[in-house]
N, CA, C and O atoms as a GROMACS GRO file, in nm:
protein
  404
    1UNK      N    1  -6.523  -9.799   7.728
    1UNK     CA    2  -6.557  -9.659   7.718
    1UNK      C    3  -6.430  -9.579   7.688
    1UNK      O    4  -6.324  -9.606   7.745
    2UNK      N    5  -6.442  -9.482   7.601
    2UNK     CA    6  -6.329  -9.399   7.560
    2UNK      C    7  -6.296  -9.296   7.668
    2UNK      O    8  -6.384  -9.225   7.717
    3UNK      N    9  -6.170  -9.290   7.703
    3UNK     CA   10  -6.126  -9.195   7.806
    3UNK      C   11  -6.091  -9.060   7.742
    3UNK      O   12  -6.031  -9.054   7.635
    4UNK      N   13  -6.129  -8.953   7.809
    4UNK     CA   14  -6.094  -8.819   7.762
    4UNK      C   15  -5.955  -8.778   7.808
    4UNK      O   16  -5.904  -8.673   7.769
    5UNK      N   17  -5.894  -8.861   7.891
    5UNK     CA   18  -5.764  -8.826   7.946
    5UNK      C   19  -5.657  -8.809   7.837
    5UNK      O   20  -5.582  -8.712   7.840
    6UNK      N   21  -5.651  -8.901   7.743
    6UNK     CA   22  -5.547  -8.895   7.639
    6UNK      C   23  -5.559  -8.773   7.550
    6UNK      O   24  -5.457  -8.707   7.528
    7UNK      N   25  -5.676  -8.738   7.496
    7UNK     CA   26  -5.683  -8.617   7.414
    7UNK      C   27  -5.650  -8.490   7.492
    7UNK      O   28  -5.589  -8.398   7.437
    8UNK      N   29  -5.690  -8.484   7.619
    8UNK     CA   30  -5.660  -8.366   7.700
    8UNK      C   31  -5.511  -8.356   7.728
    8UNK      O   32  -5.455  -8.246   7.725
    9UNK      N   33  -5.446  -8.469   7.754
    9UNK     CA   34  -5.302  -8.468   7.777
    9UNK      C   35  -5.228  -8.425   7.650
    9UNK      O   36  -5.134  -8.347   7.658
   10UNK      N   37  -5.270  -8.476   7.536
   10UNK     CA   38  -5.206  -8.438   7.410
   10UNK      C   39  -5.225  -8.289   7.383
   10UNK      O   40  -5.133  -8.223   7.336
   11UNK      N   41  -5.342  -8.237   7.412
   11UNK     CA   42  -5.367  -8.094   7.394
   11UNK      C   43  -5.278  -8.011   7.485
   11UNK      O   44  -5.220  -7.911   7.443
   12UNK      N   45  -5.269  -8.052   7.610
   12UNK     CA   46  -5.184  -7.979   7.705
   12UNK      C   47  -5.038  -7.986   7.663
   12UNK      O   48  -4.968  -7.885   7.667
   13UNK      N   49  -4.992  -8.104   7.624
   13UNK     CA   50  -4.854  -8.120   7.578
   13UNK      C   51  -4.826  -8.033   7.456
   13UNK      O   52  -4.721  -7.970   7.445
   14UNK      N   53  -4.922  -8.031   7.364
   14UNK     CA   54  -4.907  -7.949   7.244
   14UNK      C   55  -4.898  -7.801   7.276
   14UNK      O   56  -4.816  -7.729   7.219
   15UNK      N   57  -4.983  -7.755   7.367
   15UNK     CA   58  -4.980  -7.614   7.406
   15UNK      C   59  -4.850  -7.579   7.477
   15UNK      O   60  -4.795  -7.471   7.456
   16UNK      N   61  -4.800  -7.667   7.562
   16UNK     CA   62  -4.674  -7.642   7.630
   16UNK      C   63  -4.558  -7.634   7.531
   16UNK      O   64  -4.469  -7.550   7.545
   17UNK      N   65  -4.561  -7.720   7.430
   17UNK     CA   66  -4.456  -7.718   7.328
   17UNK      C   67  -4.462  -7.589   7.246
   17UNK      O   68  -4.360  -7.528   7.218
   18UNK      N   69  -4.582  -7.550   7.207
   18UNK     CA   70  -4.599  -7.426   7.131
   18UNK      C   71  -4.554  -7.306   7.214
   18UNK      O   72  -4.490  -7.215   7.161
   19UNK      N   73  -4.586  -7.304   7.342
   19UNK     CA   74  -4.543  -7.195   7.428
   19UNK      C   75  -4.391  -7.189   7.439
   19UNK      O   76  -4.332  -7.081   7.435
   20UNK      N   77  -4.327  -7.304   7.453
   20UNK     CA   78  -4.181  -7.310   7.460
   20UNK      C   79  -4.118  -7.262   7.330
   20UNK      O   80  -4.019  -7.190   7.331
   21UNK      N   81  -4.175  -7.303   7.217
   21UNK     CA   82  -4.126  -7.257   7.087
   21UNK      C   83  -4.142  -7.106   7.071
   21UNK      O   84  -4.054  -7.039   7.018
   22UNK      N   85  -4.254  -7.055   7.117
   22UNK     CA   86  -4.279  -6.911   7.108
   22UNK      C   87  -4.178  -6.835   7.193
   22UNK      O   88  -4.122  -6.735   7.149
   23UNK      N   89  -4.155  -6.882   7.314
   23UNK     CA   90  -4.059  -6.817   7.404
   23UNK      C   91  -3.919  -6.817   7.342
   23UNK      O   92  -3.850  -6.715   7.344
   24UNK      N   93  -3.878  -6.932   7.287
   24UNK     CA   94  -3.746  -6.940   7.227
   24UNK      C   95  -3.735  -6.851   7.104
   24UNK      O   96  -3.633  -6.785   7.084
   25UNK      N   97  -3.837  -6.849   7.022
   25UNK     CA   98  -3.836  -6.767   6.901
   25UNK      C   99  -3.831  -6.618   6.934
   25UNK      O  100  -3.760  -6.542   6.869
   26UNK      N  101  -3.906  -6.578   7.035
   26UNK     CA  102  -3.903  -6.437   7.078
   26UNK      C  103  -3.765  -6.400   7.131
   26UNK      O  104  -3.714  -6.292   7.100
   27UNK      N  105  -3.706  -6.488   7.211
   27UNK     CA  106  -3.572  -6.461   7.264
   27UNK      C  107  -3.470  -6.456   7.150
   27UNK      O  108  -3.381  -6.371   7.152
   28UNK      N  109  -3.482  -6.545   7.053
   28UNK     CA  110  -3.389  -6.545   6.940
   28UNK      C  111  -3.399  -6.416   6.860
   28UNK      O  112  -3.298  -6.362   6.814
   29UNK      N  113  -3.520  -6.366   6.842
   29UNK     CA  114  -3.538  -6.239   6.769
   29UNK      C  115  -3.471  -6.125   6.845
   29UNK      O  116  -3.408  -6.038   6.784
   30UNK      N  117  -3.484  -6.124   6.976
   30UNK     CA  118  -3.419  -6.019   7.056
   30UNK      C  119  -3.268  -6.031   7.048
   30UNK      O  120  -3.198  -5.930   7.038
   31UNK      N  121  -3.215  -6.154   7.053
   31UNK     CA  122  -3.071  -6.174   7.042
   31UNK      C  123  -3.021  -6.122   6.908
   31UNK      O  124  -2.918  -6.055   6.903
   32UNK      N  125  -3.092  -6.153   6.800
   32UNK     CA  126  -3.050  -6.105   6.667
   32UNK      C  127  -3.051  -5.953   6.662
   32UNK      O  128  -2.958  -5.892   6.609
   33UNK      N  129  -3.154  -5.892   6.717
   33UNK     CA  130  -3.163  -5.746   6.720
   33UNK      C  131  -3.045  -5.685   6.795
   33UNK      O  132  -2.980  -5.593   6.746
   34UNK      N  133  -3.017  -5.738   6.914
   34UNK     CA  134  -2.910  -5.683   6.996
   34UNK      C  135  -2.773  -5.707   6.932
   34UNK      O  136  -2.685  -5.621   6.940
   35UNK      N  137  -2.754  -5.822   6.871
   35UNK     CA  138  -2.625  -5.848   6.804
   35UNK      C  139  -2.608  -5.758   6.682
   35UNK      O  140  -2.498  -5.711   6.654
   36UNK      N  141  -2.715  -5.735   6.609
   36UNK     CA  142  -2.706  -5.644   6.496
   36UNK      C  143  -2.669  -5.503   6.542
   36UNK      O  144  -2.592  -5.434   6.476
   37UNK      N  145  -2.723  -5.461   6.656
   37UNK     CA  146  -2.686  -5.331   6.711
   37UNK      C  147  -2.536  -5.326   6.742
   37UNK      O  148  -2.469  -5.227   6.712
   38UNK      N  149  -2.485  -5.433   6.802
   38UNK     CA  150  -2.342  -5.439   6.832
   38UNK      C  151  -2.258  -5.434   6.705
   38UNK      O  152  -2.156  -5.365   6.699
   39UNK      N  153  -2.301  -5.509   6.603
   39UNK     CA  154  -2.226  -5.511   6.477
   39UNK      C  155  -2.226  -5.373   6.410
   39UNK      O  156  -2.122  -5.324   6.366
   40UNK      N  157  -2.343  -5.312   6.405
   40UNK     CA  158  -2.353  -5.182   6.336
   40UNK      C  159  -2.276  -5.073   6.408
   40UNK      O  160  -2.227  -4.980   6.345
   41UNK      N  161  -2.265  -5.084   6.540
   41UNK     CA  162  -2.193  -4.982   6.616
   41UNK      C  163  -2.044  -5.014   6.625
   41UNK      O  164  -1.966  -4.932   6.676
   42UNK      N  165  -2.003  -5.131   6.577
   42UNK     CA  166  -1.863  -5.170   6.582
   42UNK      C  167  -1.817  -5.215   6.719
   42UNK      O  168  -1.697  -5.218   6.747
   43UNK      N  169  -1.911  -5.249   6.806
   43UNK     CA  170  -1.877  -5.289   6.943
   43UNK      C  171  -1.877  -5.440   6.964
   43UNK      O  172  -1.856  -5.485   7.076
   44UNK      N  173  -1.900  -5.519   6.860
   44UNK     CA  174  -1.899  -5.664   6.877
   44UNK      C  175  -1.755  -5.714   6.880
   44UNK      O  176  -1.676  -5.685   6.790
   45UNK      N  177  -1.723  -5.788   6.984
   45UNK     CA  178  -1.587  -5.842   6.997
   45UNK      C  179  -1.570  -5.964   6.907
   45UNK      O  180  -1.667  -6.026   6.864
   46UNK      N  181  -1.444  -5.997   6.880
   46UNK     CA  182  -1.415  -6.116   6.800
   46UNK      C  183  -1.464  -6.242   6.872
   46UNK      O  184  -1.512  -6.336   6.809
   47UNK      N  185  -1.451  -6.242   7.004
   47UNK     CA  186  -1.499  -6.356   7.084
   47UNK      C  187  -1.650  -6.376   7.063
   47UNK      O  188  -1.695  -6.489   7.043
   48UNK      N  189  -1.727  -6.268   7.068
   48UNK     CA  190  -1.872  -6.278   7.047
   48UNK      C  191  -1.906  -6.325   6.906
   48UNK      O  192  -1.999  -6.403   6.887
   49UNK      N  193  -1.830  -6.279   6.808
   49UNK     CA  194  -1.856  -6.319   6.669
   49UNK      C  195  -1.833  -6.469   6.650
   49UNK      O  196  -1.911  -6.536   6.583
   50UNK      N  197  -1.726  -6.520   6.708
   50UNK     CA  198  -1.698  -6.664   6.698
   50UNK      C  199  -1.800  -6.744   6.777
   50UNK      O  200  -1.850  -6.846   6.730
   51UNK      N  201  -1.831  -6.697   6.897
   51UNK     CA  202  -1.929  -6.768   6.982
   51UNK      C  203  -2.065  -6.774   6.914
   51UNK      O  204  -2.138  -6.872   6.929
   52UNK      N  205  -2.099  -6.669   6.840
   52UNK     CA  206  -2.228  -6.662   6.772
   52UNK      C  207  -2.243  -6.780   6.674
   52UNK      O  208  -2.354  -6.830   6.655
   53UNK      N  209  -2.134  -6.821   6.614
   53UNK     CA  210  -2.137  -6.933   6.518
   53UNK      C  211  -2.127  -7.067   6.591
   53UNK      O  212  -2.204  -7.159   6.564
   54UNK      N  213  -2.033  -7.078   6.682
   54UNK     CA  214  -2.006  -7.206   6.746
   54UNK      C  215  -2.117  -7.252   6.840
   54UNK      O  216  -2.136  -7.372   6.859
   55UNK      N  217  -2.191  -7.158   6.900
   55UNK     CA  218  -2.295  -7.198   6.994
   55UNK      C  219  -2.406  -7.278   6.926
   55UNK      O  220  -2.473  -7.359   6.990
   56UNK      N  221  -2.425  -7.256   6.797
   56UNK     CA  222  -2.528  -7.333   6.726
   56UNK      C  223  -2.489  -7.480   6.716
   56UNK      O  224  -2.573  -7.568   6.737
   57UNK      N  225  -2.362  -7.506   6.685
   57UNK     CA  226  -2.316  -7.644   6.674
   57UNK      C  227  -2.324  -7.715   6.809
   57UNK      O  228  -2.363  -7.832   6.816
   58UNK      N  229  -2.287  -7.645   6.915
   58UNK     CA  230  -2.294  -7.704   7.049
   58UNK      C  231  -2.438  -7.735   7.087
   58UNK      O  232  -2.467  -7.843   7.137
   59UNK      N  233  -2.527  -7.640   7.063
   59UNK     CA  234  -2.669  -7.662   7.095
   59UNK      C  235  -2.726  -7.776   7.012
   59UNK      O  236  -2.807  -7.855   7.062
   60UNK      N  237  -2.685  -7.786   6.885
   60UNK     CA  238  -2.734  -7.895   6.801
   60UNK      C  239  -2.691  -8.031   6.855
   60UNK      O  240  -2.770  -8.125   6.860
   61UNK      N  241  -2.565  -8.041   6.896
   61UNK     CA  242  -2.516  -8.168   6.951
   61UNK      C  243  -2.591  -8.207   7.078
   61UNK      O  244  -2.632  -8.322   7.093
   62UNK      N  245  -2.609  -8.112   7.168
   62UNK     CA  246  -2.682  -8.139   7.292
   62UNK      C  247  -2.827  -8.175   7.262
   62UNK      O  248  -2.882  -8.267   7.323
   63UNK      N  249  -2.886  -8.103   7.169
   63UNK     CA  250  -3.025  -8.127   7.133
   63UNK      C  251  -3.044  -8.267   7.076
   63UNK      O  252  -3.138  -8.339   7.112
   64UNK      N  253  -2.953  -8.306   6.987
   64UNK     CA  254  -2.961  -8.440   6.927
   64UNK      C  255  -2.948  -8.549   7.032
   64UNK      O  256  -3.020  -8.648   7.030
   65UNK      N  257  -2.855  -8.529   7.124
   65UNK     CA  258  -2.834  -8.628   7.229
   65UNK      C  259  -2.956  -8.641   7.319
   65UNK      O  260  -2.999  -8.753   7.350
   66UNK      N  261  -3.012  -8.528   7.362
   66UNK     CA  262  -3.129  -8.533   7.450
   66UNK      C  263  -3.251  -8.592   7.380
   66UNK      O  264  -3.327  -8.667   7.441
   67UNK      N  265  -3.270  -8.558   7.254
   67UNK     CA  266  -3.383  -8.614   7.179
   67UNK      C  267  -3.367  -8.764   7.161
   67UNK      O  268  -3.464  -8.839   7.172
   68UNK      N  269  -3.246  -8.808   7.132
   68UNK     CA  270  -3.220  -8.951   7.116
   68UNK      C  271  -3.244  -9.025   7.247
   68UNK      O  272  -3.303  -9.134   7.248
   69UNK      N  273  -3.200  -8.967   7.358
   69UNK     CA  274  -3.223  -9.029   7.489
   69UNK      C  275  -3.373  -9.038   7.519
   69UNK      O  276  -3.420  -9.140   7.569
   70UNK      N  277  -3.446  -8.932   7.488
   70UNK     CA  278  -3.591  -8.933   7.513
   70UNK      C  279  -3.660  -9.039   7.428
   70UNK      O  280  -3.750  -9.108   7.474
   71UNK      N  281  -3.617  -9.052   7.304
   71UNK     CA  282  -3.676  -9.153   7.215
   71UNK      C  283  -3.641  -9.294   7.262
   71UNK      O  284  -3.725  -9.384   7.258
   72UNK      N  285  -3.518  -9.313   7.306
   72UNK     CA  286  -3.474  -9.444   7.353
   72UNK      C  287  -3.549  -9.487   7.478
   72UNK      O  288  -3.570  -9.606   7.501
   73UNK      N  289  -3.591  -9.390   7.558
   73UNK     CA  290  -3.669  -9.421   7.679
   73UNK      C  291  -3.817  -9.444   7.646
   73UNK      O  292  -3.897  -9.471   7.736
   74UNK      N  293  -3.852  -9.434   7.520
   74UNK     CA  294  -3.990  -9.459   7.479
   74UNK      C  295  -4.079  -9.338   7.489
   74UNK      O  296  -4.201  -9.352   7.499
   75UNK      N  297  -4.021  -9.220   7.486
   75UNK     CA  298  -4.100  -9.098   7.498
   75UNK      C  299  -4.189  -9.075   7.377
   75UNK      O  300  -4.162  -9.123   7.267
   76UNK      N  301  -4.296  -9.001   7.401
   76UNK     CA  302  -4.385  -8.967   7.290
   76UNK      C  303  -4.324  -8.850   7.211
   76UNK      O  304  -4.220  -8.796   7.249
   77UNK      N  305  -4.391  -8.812   7.104
   77UNK     CA  306  -4.338  -8.708   7.016
   77UNK      C  307  -4.319  -8.576   7.090
   77UNK      O  308  -4.222  -8.505   7.064
   78UNK      N  309  -4.409  -8.542   7.181
   78UNK     CA  310  -4.397  -8.417   7.254
   78UNK      C  311  -4.276  -8.416   7.347
   78UNK      O  312  -4.205  -8.317   7.354
   79UNK      N  313  -4.253  -8.526   7.417
   79UNK     CA  314  -4.139  -8.530   7.508
   79UNK      C  315  -4.007  -8.528   7.431
   79UNK      O  316  -3.910  -8.468   7.477
   80UNK      N  317  -4.004  -8.591   7.316
   80UNK     CA  318  -3.883  -8.588   7.232
   80UNK      C  319  -3.859  -8.446   7.180
   80UNK      O  320  -3.746  -8.397   7.182
   81UNK      N  321  -3.965  -8.380   7.135
   81UNK     CA  322  -3.951  -8.243   7.085
   81UNK      C  323  -3.909  -8.147   7.196
   81UNK      O  324  -3.825  -8.060   7.174
   82UNK      N  325  -3.966  -8.163   7.316
   82UNK     CA  326  -3.928  -8.077   7.428
   82UNK      C  327  -3.781  -8.099   7.464
   82UNK      O  328  -3.709  -8.004   7.494
   83UNK      N  329  -3.737  -8.225   7.463
   83UNK     CA  330  -3.597  -8.254   7.493
   83UNK      C  331  -3.505  -8.190   7.389
   83UNK      O  332  -3.400  -8.135   7.423
   84UNK      N  333  -3.544  -8.197   7.263
   84UNK     CA  334  -3.463  -8.138   7.156
   84UNK      C  335  -3.460  -7.986   7.165
   84UNK      O  336  -3.358  -7.925   7.132
   85UNK      N  337  -3.567  -7.926   7.208
   85UNK     CA  338  -3.577  -7.781   7.216
   85UNK      C  339  -3.500  -7.723   7.335
   85UNK      O  340  -3.458  -7.607   7.331
   86UNK      N  341  -3.481  -7.802   7.439
   86UNK     CA  342  -3.422  -7.753   7.563
   86UNK      C  343  -3.290  -7.677   7.547
   86UNK      O  344  -3.281  -7.564   7.595
   87UNK      N  345  -3.189  -7.735   7.483
   87UNK     CA  346  -3.062  -7.663   7.471
   87UNK      C  347  -3.073  -7.530   7.396
   87UNK      O  348  -3.004  -7.434   7.429
   88UNK      N  349  -3.157  -7.525   7.296
   88UNK     CA  350  -3.174  -7.400   7.222
   88UNK      C  351  -3.239  -7.294   7.309
   88UNK      O  352  -3.200  -7.177   7.307
   89UNK      N  353  -3.339  -7.335   7.386
   89UNK     CA  354  -3.406  -7.241   7.475
   89UNK      C  355  -3.312  -7.187   7.582
   89UNK      O  356  -3.314  -7.068   7.612
   90UNK      N  357  -3.230  -7.275   7.640
   90UNK     CA  358  -3.134  -7.232   7.741
   90UNK      C  359  -3.034  -7.133   7.684
   90UNK      O  360  -3.003  -7.031   7.746
   91UNK      N  361  -2.983  -7.162   7.564
   91UNK     CA  362  -2.883  -7.076   7.502
   91UNK      C  363  -2.942  -6.940   7.465
   91UNK      O  364  -2.878  -6.837   7.486
   92UNK      N  365  -3.063  -6.938   7.410
   92UNK     CA  366  -3.121  -6.810   7.371
   92UNK      C  367  -3.154  -6.725   7.493
   92UNK      O  368  -3.132  -6.604   7.492
   93UNK      N  369  -3.206  -6.788   7.599
   93UNK     CA  370  -3.234  -6.711   7.722
   93UNK      C  371  -3.107  -6.655   7.783
   93UNK      O  372  -3.105  -6.541   7.830
   94UNK      N  373  -3.000  -6.736   7.783
   94UNK     CA  374  -2.871  -6.690   7.837
   94UNK      C  375  -2.817  -6.573   7.754
   94UNK      O  376  -2.764  -6.476   7.809
   95UNK      N  377  -2.831  -6.582   7.624
   95UNK     CA  378  -2.784  -6.474   7.537
   95UNK      C  379  -2.864  -6.346   7.560
   95UNK      O  380  -2.807  -6.237   7.563
   96UNK      N  381  -2.994  -6.358   7.575
   96UNK     CA  382  -3.077  -6.239   7.601
   96UNK      C  383  -3.031  -6.172   7.729
   96UNK      O  384  -3.012  -6.050   7.732
   97UNK      N  385  -3.014  -6.249   7.834
   97UNK     CA  386  -2.972  -6.193   7.962
   97UNK      C  387  -2.836  -6.125   7.951
   97UNK      O  388  -2.816  -6.015   8.003
   98UNK      N  389  -2.744  -6.189   7.882
   98UNK     CA  390  -2.609  -6.133   7.868
   98UNK      C  391  -2.609  -6.008   7.782
   98UNK      O  392  -2.538  -5.911   7.812
   99UNK      N  393  -2.687  -6.007   7.674
   99UNK     CA  394  -2.686  -5.894   7.580
   99UNK      C  395  -2.770  -5.776   7.627
   99UNK      O  396  -2.756  -5.666   7.575
  100UNK      N  397  -2.857  -5.797   7.724
  100UNK     CA  398  -2.939  -5.685   7.775
  100UNK      C  399  -2.857  -5.588   7.859
  100UNK      O  400  -2.901  -5.476   7.882
  101UNK      N  401  -2.743  -5.628   7.903
  101UNK     CA  402  -2.661  -5.542   7.989
  101UNK      C  403  -2.612  -5.422   7.918
  101UNK      O  404  -2.543  -5.340   7.977
   0.00000   0.00000   0.00000
């Protein structure tokens, strides 16, 4: 007999991944808006300008490592994607909190 457990788990995993992507995308849009305000007003520091570029490379490295570890442990596509998304989500949330001040 076919179990309904697997399709329900996949649906739940998919919804959780979409929600995480939505949260990260919304935070990234706010970060871009706030950074543009700083740039246009001339209040962006050189440190922030450099960090704005370098943080992407750092997040990419962490993301690649976590996704590779999840895949090596035999994770499914959703767990690998969630692992890869984690560093980006952490960085965008941290930036939103810092830039809201």
